[in-house]
C-alpha positions in Angstrom: 111.7 118.0 57.6 115.2 117.8 59.1 115.8 115.6 62.1 119.0 115.4 64.1 119.6 111.9 65.4 122.0 113.3 68.0 119.7 115.9 69.4 119.1 115.6 73.1 116.1 116.5 75.2 112.4 115.5 75.2 110.6 114.0 72.3 108.9 116.3 69.7 105.7 117.6 71.2 103.7 116.9 68.1 104.8 113.2 68.1 104.1 112.1 71.7 100.6 110.9 71.2 101.4 109.0 68.0 104.5 107.5 69.6 102.4 106.3 72.5 99.9 104.7 70.1 102.7 103.1 68.2 104.3 101.7 71.4 101.0 100.2 72.6 100.2 98.7 69.2 97.1 100.7 68.3 98.7 102.8 65.6 98.2 101.3 62.2 99.0 101.9 58.5 100.5 105.3 57.5 100.3 106.6 61.1 102.5 103.8 62.4 104.9 104.1 59.5 105.2 107.9 60.0 105.9 107.4 63.7 108.6 104.8 63.1 110.1 106.8 60.2 110.2 109.9 62.4 111.7 108.0 65.4 114.4 106.6 63.0 115.6 110.1 62.3 115.0 111.8 65.7 117.0 110.7 68.6 114.7 112.0 71.4 111.7 110.4 69.8 113.5 107.1 69.2 114.6 107.0 72.8 111.1 107.9 74.0 109.5 105.2 71.8 112.0 102.5 72.9 111.4 103.4 76.6 107.7 103.2 76.1 107.9 99.8 74.3 110.1 98.5 77.2 107.8 99.9 79.9 104.7 98.4 78.2 106.3 95.0 77.9 107.3 95.1 81.6 103.7 96.1 82.6 102.2 93.4 80.5 104.6 90.8 82.0 103.9 92.0 85.6 100.1 91.8 84.9 100.5 88.1 84.3 102.3 87.7 87.6 99.5 89.3 89.6 99.7 91.4 92.7 100.8 90.2 96.1 97.8 89.4 98.3 98.6 92.2 100.8 98.8 94.8 98.0 95.6 93.6 96.4 93.8 93.8 99.7 95.1 97.3 100.4 93.9 98.4 96.9 90.4 96.9 97.5 90.1 98.6 100.9 91.2 101.9 99.5 88.7 101.6 96.6 85.9 100.7 99.0 86.7 103.6 101.3 86.8 106.0 98.3 83.5 104.7 97.0 81.9 105.1 100.4 82.7 108.8 100.3 81.2 109.5 96.9 77.8 111.3 97.3 75.1 109.8 95.1 72.1 111.8 93.9 68.8 110.0 94.0 
């Protein structure tokens, strides 16, 4: 399959799921190899994979920092309000 490193635009539709798994670390073996080999030859997929890897790293780093108290309280209040509005069947 021919891939153009200089092509612009979105990543290949058939690769998005595999690139996501590769970025988050759940792709293994031949699937991981295929995603990395494809991204090496396809500019949009390479940029997509690199952006995902960077975003996941930032999210993991921010998870360790925790939320500000005010934000955590607002989220808890919103979740409680949403749960109170869910009808339960007995």
